[in-house]
ZAMAR-469786 format. One record per residue: residue number from 1; x, y, z of N, C-alpha, C, CB in turn. Coordinates in nm, 3 decimals. Each point is the difference from the previous one (the first is absolute). Glycine has a CB too. Example, Ala and Ser with C-alpha at 12.3 -4.5 7.8 and 13.67 -1.06 7.14 Angstrom:
<atoms>
   dodo       nxx       nyy       nzz      caxx      cayy      cazz       cxx       cyy       czz      cbxx      cbyy      cbzz
      1     1.319    -0.569     0.780    -0.089     0.119     0.000     0.090     0.120     0.000    -0.189    -0.117     0.125
      2     0.154     0.222    -0.197     0.082     0.119     0.006    -0.077     0.109     0.073     0.118    -0.063    -0.215
</atoms>
This chain:
<atoms>
   dodo       nxx       nyy       nzz      caxx      cayy      cazz       cxx       cyy       czz      cbxx      cbyy      cbzz
      1    -2.218     1.667     0.587    -0.033    -0.142     0.072     0.111    -0.094    -0.082    -0.299     0.033     0.057
      2     0.309    -0.151     0.014     0.052    -0.112    -0.084    -0.065    -0.062    -0.129     0.077    -0.039     0.212
      3    -0.004    -0.011    -0.292    -0.049    -0.069    -0.121     0.060    -0.124    -0.025    -0.043     0.200    -0.089
      4    -0.062    -0.305     0.024     0.059    -0.147    -0.011    -0.014    -0.003    -0.162    -0.082    -0.135     0.255
      5     0.206     0.053    -0.289     0.003    -0.063    -0.124     0.017    -0.146     0.011     0.085     0.203    -0.091
      6    -0.147    -0.270     0.023     0.038    -0.156    -0.029     0.037    -0.074    -0.110    -0.125     0.007     0.135
      7     0.186    -0.100    -0.137     0.012    -0.063    -0.118    -0.131    -0.110    -0.040     0.271     0.041     0.051
      8    -0.292    -0.111    -0.143    -0.101    -0.067    -0.028    -0.014    -0.121     0.092     0.020     0.092    -0.224
      9     0.095    -0.130     0.271    -0.004    -0.117     0.094    -0.045     0.066     0.131     0.194    -0.147    -0.115
     10    -0.183     0.266     0.174    -0.011     0.041     0.136    -0.007     0.123     0.014     0.099    -0.161     0.063
     11    -0.253     0.153    -0.038    -0.055     0.129     0.010     0.077     0.089     0.096    -0.216    -0.099    -0.057
     12     0.594     1.930    -0.332     0.095     0.050     0.097     0.004     0.118     0.036     0.105    -0.136    -0.064
     13    -0.042     0.108     0.165     0.006     0.156     0.067     0.067     0.087    -0.144     0.065    -0.077     0.317
     14    -0.094     0.174    -0.328     0.076     0.098    -0.104     0.149    -0.009     0.054    -0.212     0.184    -0.052
     15     0.300    -0.176    -0.053     0.117     0.005     0.018     0.072     0.098    -0.126    -0.031    -0.241     0.140
     16     0.172     0.288    -0.084     0.059     0.106    -0.083     0.092    -0.094    -0.095    -0.004     0.217     0.188
     17    -0.036    -0.170    -0.335     0.032    -0.059    -0.120     0.171     0.003     0.020    -0.241     0.086    -0.159
     18     0.282    -0.186     0.145     0.168     0.011     0.013     0.070    -0.119    -0.065    -0.017     0.122     0.229
     19     0.141    -0.118    -0.250     0.079    -0.081    -0.069     0.012    -0.137     0.117     0.137     0.224    -0.162
     20    -0.146    -0.340     0.094     0.049    -0.106     0.070     0.139    -0.043     0.035    -0.182    -0.041    -0.088
     21     0.233     0.024     0.190     0.126    -0.047     0.005     0.021    -0.133     0.068     0.055     0.228    -0.009
     22     0.043    -0.298    -0.065     0.021    -0.132     0.039     0.103    -0.027     0.137    -0.048    -0.040    -0.266
     23    -0.010    -0.024     0.332     0.063    -0.019     0.125     0.039    -0.159     0.034    -0.136     0.218     0.073
     24     0.255    -0.265    -0.023     0.042    -0.114     0.026    -0.099    -0.047     0.147     0.268     0.060    -0.134
     25    -0.313    -0.148     0.128    -0.065    -0.049     0.125     0.023    -0.131     0.038    -0.157     0.142    -0.045
     26     0.246    -0.188     0.144     0.027    -0.154     0.025    -0.132    -0.034     0.067     0.275    -0.005     0.034
     27    -0.354     0.063     0.037    -0.104    -0.020     0.084    -0.096    -0.039    -0.077     0.062     0.142     0.153
     28    -0.102    -0.067    -0.273    -0.085    -0.039    -0.080     0.051    -0.117    -0.078    -0.090     0.219     0.006
     29     0.221    -0.260    -0.041     0.010    -0.107    -0.071    -0.027    -0.131     0.079     0.152     0.134    -0.138
     30    -0.117    -0.137     0.260    -0.034    -0.084     0.102    -0.153    -0.059    -0.018     0.174     0.137     0.149
     31    -0.244    -0.014    -0.119    -0.146    -0.050    -0.016    -0.062    -0.040    -0.131    -0.023     0.140     0.176
     32     0.104    -0.074    -0.302    -0.047    -0.082    -0.127    -0.001    -0.108    -0.023     0.043     0.125    -0.065
     33     0.050    -0.203     0.137     0.039    -0.155    -0.022    -0.110    -0.053     0.055     0.247    -0.007     0.014
     34    -0.294     0.048     0.129    -0.114    -0.062     0.034    -0.089     0.017    -0.082     0.046     0.011     0.189
     35    -0.120     0.089    -0.252    -0.095     0.028    -0.089    -0.006    -0.095    -0.131     0.024     0.232     0.097
     36     0.093    -0.245    -0.129     0.012    -0.065    -0.123    -0.004    -0.190     0.044     0.167     0.257    -0.123
     37    -0.144    -0.276     0.257    -0.026    -0.120    -0.004    -0.105    -0.076     0.068     0.197     0.037    -0.045
     38    -0.289     0.051     0.127    -0.125    -0.027     0.060    -0.131     0.038    -0.056     0.135     0.013     0.169
     39    -0.227    -0.066    -0.125    -0.141     0.034    -0.069    -0.069     0.089     0.067    -0.022    -0.200    -0.084
     40    -0.052     0.272     0.010    -0.130     0.060     0.102     0.032     0.063     0.122    -0.129    -0.176    -0.070
     41     0.260     0.264     0.066     0.017     0.077     0.129    -0.087     0.124     0.001     0.238    -0.082     0.019
     42    -0.247     0.122     0.110    -0.081     0.159     0.020     0.122     0.096    -0.009    -0.215    -0.067     0.184
     43     0.210     0.154    -0.222     0.106     0.122     0.007    -0.064     0.121     0.034     0.141    -0.094    -0.169
     44    -0.075     0.148     0.283    -0.090     0.155     0.044     0.155     0.111    -0.049    -0.217    -0.096     0.299
     45     0.158     0.161    -0.383     0.091     0.120    -0.069    -0.033     0.136     0.105    -0.026    -0.100    -0.298
     46     0.127     0.139     0.351    -0.042     0.104     0.105     0.057     0.137    -0.076     0.019    -0.168     0.244
     47    -0.073     0.241    -0.310     0.067     0.124    -0.086    -0.098     0.056    -0.093     0.227    -0.102     0.003
     48    -0.168     0.176    -0.101    -0.088     0.061    -0.094    -0.076    -0.107    -0.104     0.164     0.212     0.025
     49    -0.277    -0.195    -0.050    -0.040    -0.130    -0.105     0.098     0.023    -0.129    -0.286    -0.018     0.070
     50     0.334    -0.099    -0.114     0.060    -0.014    -0.108    -0.072    -0.135    -0.087     0.222     0.124     0.126
     51    -0.265    -0.071    -0.277    -0.060    -0.096    -0.075     0.117    -0.109    -0.016    -0.176     0.170    -0.121
     52     0.274    -0.155     0.085     0.116    -0.090    -0.008     0.015    -0.110     0.073     0.087     0.169    -0.050
     53    -0.098    -0.116     0.201    -0.015    -0.100     0.090    -0.115    -0.072    -0.001     0.130     0.115     0.114
     54    -0.231    -0.086    -0.138    -0.139    -0.065     0.019     0.013    -0.096    -0.138    -0.161     0.221     0.141
     55     0.207    -0.172    -0.263     0.019    -0.085    -0.107     0.112    -0.131     0.035    -0.062     0.227    -0.156
     56     0.153    -0.179     0.202     0.113    -0.089     0.033    -0.037    -0.099     0.066     0.136     0.153     0.003
     57    -0.190    -0.131     0.154    -0.034    -0.092     0.087    -0.119    -0.110    -0.055     0.079     0.189     0.176
     58    -0.182    -0.130    -0.223    -0.103    -0.103    -0.055     0.029    -0.074    -0.117    -0.150     0.134     0.088
     59     0.250    -0.093    -0.185     0.052    -0.057    -0.111     0.060    -0.148     0.055     0.050     0.251    -0.122
     60     0.004    -0.235     0.242     0.089    -0.124     0.054    -0.093    -0.093     0.074     0.218     0.141     0.032
     61    -0.341    -0.086    -0.052    -0.143    -0.100     0.102     0.002     0.024     0.136     0.008    -0.208    -0.135
     62     0.016     0.316     0.169    -0.006     0.060     0.140    -0.104     0.119     0.038     0.240    -0.066    -0.012
     63    -0.288     0.090     0.119    -0.106     0.122     0.035     0.084     0.110     0.047    -0.200    -0.147     0.074
     64     0.160     0.240    -0.097     0.083     0.142     0.082    -0.104     0.081     0.040     0.212     0.024    -0.141
     65    -0.197     0.027     0.290    -0.062     0.089     0.046     0.098     0.136     0.050    -0.175    -0.203     0.049
     66     0.107     0.317    -0.094     0.091     0.117     0.020    -0.084     0.110     0.099     0.126    -0.040    -0.257
     67    -0.020     0.082     0.316    -0.037     0.129     0.124     0.118     0.095    -0.001    -0.134    -0.159     0.182
     68     0.105     0.287    -0.210     0.095     0.093     0.000    -0.004     0.064     0.108     0.001     0.013    -0.205
     69     0.070    -0.031     0.332    -0.012     0.043     0.129     0.076     0.127     0.005    -0.029    -0.229     0.093
     70     0.125     0.248    -0.148     0.099     0.102    -0.002    -0.117     0.146    -0.006     0.239    -0.172    -0.145
     71    -0.281     0.178    -0.013    -0.087     0.091    -0.025    -0.126     0.044     0.093     0.089    -0.081    -0.202
     72    -0.148    -0.043     0.226    -0.105     0.009     0.104     0.036     0.045     0.139    -0.095    -0.172    -0.126
     73     0.209     0.145     0.167     0.013     0.044     0.140     0.042     0.141    -0.026     0.063    -0.227     0.119
     74    -0.012     0.300    -0.222     0.044     0.124     0.007    -0.135     0.113     0.003     0.236    -0.097    -0.127
     75    -0.365     0.031     0.137    -0.117     0.086    -0.012    -0.029     0.050     0.124    -0.087    -0.115    -0.178
     76     0.054     0.252     0.203    -0.019     0.021     0.132    -0.154    -0.040     0.074     0.186     0.185    -0.062
     77    -0.234    -0.255    -0.027    -0.143    -0.045     0.070     0.024    -0.115     0.107    -0.137     0.053    -0.227
     78     0.275    -0.075     0.252     0.019    -0.133     0.107     0.044     0.065     0.128     0.082    -0.188    -0.178
     79    -0.048     0.317     0.164     0.066     0.059     0.108    -0.137     0.044     0.106     0.240     0.092    -0.166
     80    -0.219    -0.108     0.285    -0.114     0.049     0.096     0.084     0.096     0.098    -0.168    -0.231    -0.008
     81     0.116     0.339     0.015     0.008     0.110     0.084     0.003    -0.016     0.167    -0.116     0.093    -0.207
     82     0.221    -0.064     0.270     0.022    -0.034     0.132    -0.031     0.161     0.074     0.199    -0.235    -0.053
     83    -0.229     0.219     0.168    -0.045     0.113     0.102     0.124     0.105     0.012    -0.163    -0.174     0.150
     84     0.290     0.122    -0.178     0.125     0.080     0.035     0.056     0.074    -0.183     0.086    -0.215     0.275
     85    -0.179     0.176    -0.338     0.033     0.056    -0.156     0.052    -0.072    -0.085     0.031     0.173     0.073
     86     0.033    -0.301    -0.020     0.052    -0.098    -0.060    -0.079    -0.075    -0.071     0.137     0.010     0.144
     87    -0.096    -0.126    -0.233    -0.074    -0.076    -0.093     0.033    -0.144     0.025    -0.003     0.187    -0.167
     88    -0.082    -0.307     0.190     0.012    -0.113    -0.007    -0.061    -0.101    -0.119     0.027     0.081     0.227
     89     0.068    -0.145    -0.266    -0.048    -0.107    -0.122    -0.087    -0.105     0.039     0.206     0.028    -0.104
     90    -0.319    -0.012     0.020    -0.091    -0.092     0.041     0.047    -0.121    -0.058    -0.183     0.153     0.025
     91     0.238    -0.257     0.048     0.068    -0.106    -0.042    -0.105    -0.097    -0.024     0.208     0.055     0.116
     92    -0.308    -0.091    -0.022    -0.088    -0.096    -0.013    -0.082    -0.030    -0.138     0.000     0.057     0.237
     93    -0.052     0.092    -0.215    -0.073     0.035    -0.146     0.038    -0.008    -0.149    -0.063     0.129     0.150
     94     0.190    -0.080    -0.143     0.070    -0.050    -0.112     0.043    -0.127    -0.040     0.043     0.179     0.038
     95    -0.012    -0.263     0.074     0.017    -0.137    -0.016    -0.130    -0.073    -0.057     0.170     0.016     0.189
     96    -0.296     0.012    -0.127    -0.117    -0.050    -0.033    -0.044     0.025    -0.129    -0.042     0.014     0.210
     97     0.087     0.124    -0.270    -0.037     0.029    -0.143     0.103    -0.052    -0.102    -0.117     0.205     0.082
     98     0.217    -0.243    -0.046     0.123    -0.017    -0.110     0.062    -0.124     0.019     0.057     0.236    -0.009
     99    -0.055    -0.273     0.132     0.059    -0.136    -0.011    -0.082    -0.115     0.059     0.215     0.116     0.007
    100    -0.349    -0.112    -0.049    -0.095    -0.102     0.016    -0.027    -0.071    -0.122    -0.091     0.123     0.175
    101     0.144    -0.252    -0.156    -0.002    -0.069    -0.150    -0.093    -0.119     0.025     0.258     0.062    -0.088
    102    -0.376    -0.082     0.156    -0.087    -0.068     0.009     0.012    -0.149     0.005    -0.073     0.186    -0.083
    103     0.162    -0.184     0.182     0.032    -0.160     0.016     0.128    -0.051    -0.103    -0.279    -0.043     0.057
    104     0.293     0.119    -0.177     0.138    -0.058    -0.075     0.123     0.007     0.061    -0.093     0.058    -0.184
    105     0.134    -0.173     0.162     0.181    -0.030     0.027     0.088     0.029    -0.105    -0.046    -0.186     0.132
    106     0.162     0.229    -0.108     0.077     0.058    -0.124     0.152    -0.099     0.043    -0.133     0.315    -0.040
    107     0.188    -0.352    -0.098     0.099    -0.097     0.011     0.127     0.120    -0.020    -0.143    -0.260    -0.103
    108     0.118     0.357     0.020     0.100     0.122    -0.041    -0.033     0.100     0.024     0.067    -0.078    -0.143
    109    -0.001     0.160     0.220    -0.020     0.164     0.010     0.103     0.062    -0.050    -0.119    -0.001     0.188
    110     0.072     0.099    -0.261     0.113     0.102    -0.059    -0.021     0.137     0.068     0.008    -0.115    -0.240
    111     0.071     0.146     0.337    -0.015     0.117     0.083     0.040     0.134    -0.053     0.030    -0.155     0.168
    112     0.081     0.093    -0.253     0.085     0.104    -0.056     0.072     0.102     0.111    -0.163    -0.020    -0.211
    113     0.169     0.149     0.185     0.067     0.075     0.109    -0.115     0.088     0.052     0.249     0.002    -0.102
    114    -0.365    -0.077     0.107    -0.134     0.060     0.077     0.024     0.041     0.146    -0.146    -0.155    -0.142
    115     0.253     0.085     0.216     0.019     0.007     0.145     0.060     0.137     0.020     0.033    -0.255     0.039
    116     0.054     0.333    -0.125     0.059     0.144     0.026    -0.099     0.082    -0.024     0.218    -0.038    -0.058
    117    -0.316     0.008     0.008    -0.106     0.144    -0.029    -0.129    -0.032     0.106     0.055     0.044    -0.309
    118    -0.049    -0.137     0.408    -0.123    -0.007     0.079     0.044     0.073     0.150    -0.097    -0.245    -0.136
    119    -0.002     0.330     0.186     0.031     0.061     0.122     0.015    -0.125     0.100    -0.129     0.234    -0.059
    120     0.232    -0.217     0.155     0.033    -0.086     0.095    -0.082    -0.064     0.099     0.159     0.115    -0.045
    121    -0.247    -0.043     0.061    -0.127    -0.096     0.079    -0.067    -0.053    -0.077    -0.035     0.115     0.163
    122     0.020    -0.110    -0.293    -0.080    -0.113    -0.088     0.112    -0.111    -0.043    -0.190     0.184    -0.110
    123     0.304    -0.165     0.102     0.077    -0.105    -0.055     0.001    -0.132     0.065     0.124     0.172    -0.074
    124    -0.082    -0.184     0.220    -0.028    -0.117     0.072    -0.096    -0.080    -0.014     0.091     0.098     0.116
    125    -0.209    -0.021    -0.116    -0.140    -0.080    -0.001    -0.058    -0.054    -0.127    -0.049     0.141     0.179
    126     0.101    -0.074    -0.294    -0.012    -0.034    -0.141     0.078    -0.119    -0.021    -0.034     0.230    -0.070
    127     0.190    -0.236     0.111     0.074    -0.122    -0.018    -0.063    -0.110     0.083     0.210     0.128    -0.048
    128    -0.267    -0.095     0.153    -0.063    -0.142     0.073    -0.121    -0.042    -0.083     0.064     0.065     0.253
    129    -0.150     0.022    -0.292    -0.113    -0.036    -0.087     0.049    -0.109    -0.116    -0.109     0.249     0.047
    130     0.219    -0.169    -0.099     0.033    -0.085    -0.115     0.046    -0.133     0.035     0.054     0.193    -0.117
    131     0.005    -0.190     0.225     0.069    -0.149     0.024    -0.134    -0.092     0.035     0.263     0.090     0.112
    132    -0.362    -0.023    -0.040    -0.116    -0.092     0.044    -0.039    -0.049    -0.144    -0.094     0.131     0.235
    133     0.054    -0.063    -0.333    -0.058    -0.053    -0.149     0.084    -0.073    -0.070    -0.120     0.178    -0.027
    134     0.268    -0.179     0.058     0.100    -0.119    -0.080    -0.047    -0.112     0.049     0.215     0.112    -0.023
    135    -0.211    -0.205    -0.098     0.014    -0.135     0.036     0.116    -0.065     0.042    -0.151     0.004    -0.130
    136     0.159    -0.112     0.231     0.128    -0.030     0.025     0.091    -0.058    -0.092    -0.092    -0.010     0.183
    137     0.216     0.049    -0.179     0.085    -0.013    -0.127     0.033     0.131    -0.089    -0.105    -0.228    -0.003
    138    -0.021     0.313    -0.001    -0.025     0.088    -0.069     0.150     0.086     0.008    -0.284    -0.024     0.038
    139     0.330     0.110    -0.149     0.080     0.082     0.015    -0.032     0.165    -0.032     0.126    -0.220    -0.034
    140    -0.018     0.302     0.090    -0.053     0.137    -0.031     0.143     0.078    -0.058    -0.218     0.003     0.208
    141     0.195     0.084    -0.291     0.124     0.059    -0.051    -0.028     0.145     0.032     0.060    -0.174    -0.193
    142     0.033     0.245     0.271     0.005     0.138     0.046     0.111     0.083    -0.017    -0.132    -0.079     0.140
    143     0.138     0.188    -0.185     0.119     0.090    -0.033     0.014     0.111     0.111    -0.034    -0.041    -0.259
    144     0.129     0.089     0.289     0.030     0.102     0.101     0.125     0.090    -0.037    -0.100    -0.162     0.173
    145     0.057     0.295    -0.196     0.143     0.108    -0.019     0.069     0.013     0.109    -0.095     0.140    -0.146
    146     0.237    -0.138     0.128     0.106    -0.003     0.067     0.013     0.118     0.097     0.087    -0.128    -0.186
    147    -0.083     0.100     0.326     0.013     0.130     0.093     0.121     0.037     0.015    -0.171    -0.047     0.119
    148     0.290     0.014    -0.213     0.136     0.062     0.000     0.022     0.140     0.061     0.021    -0.132    -0.196
    149    -0.097     0.223     0.133     0.016     0.124     0.046    -0.142     0.086     0.000     0.250    -0.024    -0.086
    150    -0.210     0.136     0.162    -0.130     0.057     0.052    -0.108     0.066    -0.167     0.168     0.089     0.301
    151    -0.079    -0.083    -0.386    -0.062     0.039    -0.146    -0.090    -0.117    -0.059     0.215     0.148    -0.054
    152    -0.199    -0.263     0.118    -0.083    -0.101    -0.061    -0.141     0.027    -0.006     0.156    -0.146     0.071
    153    -0.210     0.223     0.002    -0.150     0.018     0.005    -0.020     0.119    -0.083    -0.043    -0.100     0.232
    154     0.131     0.163    -0.315    -0.052     0.099    -0.083     0.095    -0.033    -0.146    -0.076     0.198     0.223
    155     0.141    -0.313    -0.232     0.085    -0.035    -0.123    -0.061    -0.006    -0.127     0.121    -0.116     0.141
    156    -0.097     0.158    -0.244    -0.089     0.057    -0.118    -0.057    -0.152    -0.061     0.162     0.257    -0.070
    157    -0.082    -0.382     0.100    -0.034    -0.123    -0.067    -0.103    -0.079     0.117     0.254    -0.011    -0.160
    158    -0.327     0.094     0.248    -0.108    -0.091     0.096    -0.134     0.053    -0.010     0.170    -0.051     0.175
    159    -0.189     0.100    -0.307    -0.132     0.025    -0.048    -0.091    -0.131     0.001     0.101     0.190    -0.144
    160    -0.245    -0.155     0.209    -0.060    -0.124    -0.033    -0.030    -0.060    -0.131    -0.071     0.060     0.184
    161     0.070    -0.185    -0.195     0.022    -0.065    -0.138    -0.104    -0.158     0.022     0.308     0.125    -0.053
    162    -0.321    -0.110    -0.083    -0.074    -0.131    -0.017     0.092    -0.111    -0.098    -0.247     0.147     0.023
    163     0.229    -0.263     0.008     0.079    -0.107    -0.023    -0.063    -0.097    -0.113     0.084     0.028     0.244
    164    -0.024    -0.040    -0.356    -0.081    -0.081    -0.117     0.087    -0.135    -0.012    -0.094     0.228    -0.154
    165     0.028    -0.348     0.203     0.066    -0.115    -0.031     0.055    -0.038    -0.122    -0.121    -0.043     0.147
    166     0.244    -0.044    -0.154     0.034    -0.063    -0.147     0.057    -0.123     0.008     0.040     0.205    -0.093
    167    -0.023    -0.297    -0.005     0.030    -0.125     0.016     0.153    -0.059     0.035    -0.199     0.011    -0.146
    168     0.247     0.092     0.186     0.155     0.011     0.032    -0.005     0.026     0.158     0.090     0.109    -0.248
    169     0.047    -0.109     0.272     0.001     0.061     0.151     0.048     0.174     0.005     0.077    -0.275     0.094
    170    -0.156     0.324    -0.178    -0.022     0.157    -0.003    -0.145    -0.006     0.030     0.184     0.093    -0.181
    171    -0.196     0.080     0.233    -0.131     0.064    -0.026     0.016     0.129    -0.058    -0.097    -0.116     0.179
    172    -0.004     0.155    -0.234     0.014     0.128    -0.056    -0.075     0.106     0.099     0.014    -0.106    -0.248
    173     0.060     0.207     0.286    -0.034     0.088     0.111    -0.046     0.116    -0.082     0.168    -0.082     0.189
    174    -0.293     0.171    -0.163    -0.074     0.096    -0.041    -0.036     0.108     0.099    -0.069    -0.164    -0.150
    175     0.110     0.290     0.134    -0.049     0.082     0.116    -0.164     0.023    -0.014     0.248     0.126     0.016
    176    -0.299    -0.164     0.095    -0.147     0.001     0.028    -0.069     0.112     0.095     0.041    -0.241    -0.035
    177     0.052     0.339     0.072    -0.081     0.080     0.101     0.131     0.086     0.045    -0.219    -0.186     0.090
    178     0.186     0.258     0.026     0.077     0.110     0.082    -0.014     0.010     0.115    -0.005     0.107    -0.143
    179    -0.048    -0.226     0.207    -0.002    -0.024     0.134     0.132    -0.008     0.101    -0.195    -0.106    -0.099
    180     0.226     0.167     0.200     0.109     0.025     0.055     0.069    -0.165     0.083    -0.109     0.299     0.018
    181     0.217    -0.322    -0.029     0.055    -0.105     0.039    -0.002     0.011     0.161     0.136    -0.026    -0.229
    182    -0.211    -0.031     0.335     0.011     0.007     0.115     0.082    -0.060     0.086    -0.164     0.046    -0.060
    183     0.223    -0.174     0.037     0.080    -0.073     0.075     0.136    -0.049    -0.097    -0.226    -0.070     0.156
    184     0.325     0.013    -0.071     0.144    -0.040    -0.049     0.048    -0.094     0.108     0.061     0.227    -0.125
    185    -0.105    -0.354     0.071     0.057    -0.108     0.156     0.129    -0.040    -0.039    -0.228    -0.130     0.079
    186     0.276     0.108     0.036     0.136    -0.096    -0.010    -0.032    -0.129     0.004     0.137     0.145     0.108
    187    -0.057    -0.273    -0.153    -0.048    -0.153    -0.003    -0.060    -0.032     0.123     0.176    -0.073    -0.147
    188    -0.097     0.138     0.271    -0.071    -0.059     0.113    -0.138     0.037     0.046     0.214    -0.019     0.056
    189    -0.233     0.135    -0.103    -0.153     0.043     0.006    -0.081    -0.048    -0.064     0.053     0.157     0.039
    190     0.001    -0.221    -0.180    -0.099    -0.047    -0.065    -0.044    -0.147     0.050     0.081     0.154    -0.185
    191     0.037    -0.205     0.225    -0.016    -0.152     0.044    -0.096     0.022     0.126     0.256    -0.107    -0.081
    192    -0.249     0.225     0.164    -0.090    -0.002     0.095    -0.153     0.042    -0.050     0.206     0.044     0.156
    193    -0.200     0.044    -0.261    -0.137    -0.009    -0.072    -0.053    -0.114    -0.039     0.050     0.178    -0.069
    194     0.024    -0.284     0.013    -0.079    -0.099    -0.050     0.040    -0.123     0.081    -0.023     0.108    -0.232
    195     0.033    -0.082     0.371     0.017    -0.102     0.065    -0.099    -0.126     0.010     0.121     0.176     0.093
    196    -0.228    -0.159    -0.147    -0.114    -0.106     0.013     0.059    -0.110    -0.118    -0.237     0.182     0.080
    197     0.314    -0.126    -0.172     0.050    -0.080    -0.112     0.132    -0.091     0.043    -0.095     0.193    -0.164
    198     0.121    -0.268     0.057     0.136    -0.059     0.022     0.064     0.004    -0.135    -0.068    -0.154     0.196
    199     0.190     0.057    -0.183     0.099    -0.003    -0.136     0.005     0.115    -0.063    -0.044    -0.212    -0.047
    200     0.129     0.317     0.097     0.025     0.108    -0.059     0.114    -0.002    -0.085    -0.108     0.092     0.171
    201     0.086    -0.037    -0.291     0.108    -0.010    -0.114     0.000     0.162    -0.047    -0.050    -0.286    -0.093
    202     0.163     0.328     0.109     0.039     0.152    -0.011     0.057     0.011    -0.116     0.035     0.047     0.221
    203    -0.053     0.051    -0.333     0.074     0.020    -0.108     0.006     0.157     0.008    -0.067    -0.222    -0.141
    204     0.184     0.268     0.083     0.041     0.126    -0.021     0.012     0.064    -0.127     0.090    -0.057     0.177
    205    -0.163     0.138    -0.238     0.006     0.049    -0.130     0.078     0.117    -0.028    -0.197    -0.095    -0.012
    206     0.260     0.101    -0.071     0.079     0.123    -0.055    -0.049     0.138     0.013     0.066    -0.152    -0.149
    207    -0.199     0.171     0.181    -0.078     0.111     0.034    -0.016     0.026     0.138    -0.103    -0.036    -0.193
    208     0.179    -0.025     0.278    -0.026     0.018     0.145    -0.128    -0.045     0.048     0.139     0.181    -0.013
    209    -0.242    -0.239    -0.053    -0.086    -0.074     0.024     0.027    -0.147     0.054    -0.089     0.154    -0.154
    210     0.041    -0.188     0.260     0.013    -0.137     0.076    -0.138    -0.082    -0.042     0.151     0.105     0.225
    211    -0.111    -0.233    -0.272    -0.116    -0.056    -0.017     0.009    -0.162     0.095    -0.033     0.155    -0.267
    212    -0.094    -0.174     0.321     0.000    -0.112     0.094    -0.143    -0.084    -0.036     0.150     0.144     0.202
    213    -0.109    -0.274    -0.204    -0.097    -0.099    -0.028    -0.008    -0.081     0.139     0.050    -0.013    -0.272
    214    -0.158     0.000     0.333    -0.075    -0.055     0.113    -0.072    -0.076    -0.033     0.008     0.146     0.104
    215    -0.035    -0.262    -0.001    -0.094    -0.135    -0.024    -0.089     0.020     0.127     0.180    -0.189    -0.127
    216    -0.318     0.145     0.092    -0.091    -0.001     0.122     0.019    -0.141     0.083    -0.181     0.158    -0.135
</atoms>
């Protein structure tokens, strides 16, 4: 279930212990400037719980709300058996359980690389729900692994990770599980997935992970 942490002004999941690796993030650098200059923002951090992120955001006077969609979506409890022996993902029940924010609106969303770990039938509705709960002018940072080759989905550097914020344009990346990378989208596919948003700013990292900052 989601959890909420607020600053005084405005009211984890188990992880694999591993080394933190510093990674340049132009997208995070862009959002950091906003967090430094505006007051009492609401931040939605979609990924494994990070006490670093909670402390960092609340120390700046903002509020942070957490939802680990990739870990929860990997559980079999969301699969509904069909008569032909196949399974259907229970999208509506998942959204009600994990993307119900009780009327809160968000100014900044940190999606990280969650989109690449969600079943395709869930991803579109999840992005629409996120769009709905963002304030006008709100911004979201998302990361996508490059689909440059068929091996992208099994590459050793695509393990599910926790992202820890810093006060620079870098984030610390730490392995947080062994969930399979389900998708690898092209830029055109990313723009289609995020079609409800505007103001696309793409950044290409040295690790073949593309970042995009979009605006509500």
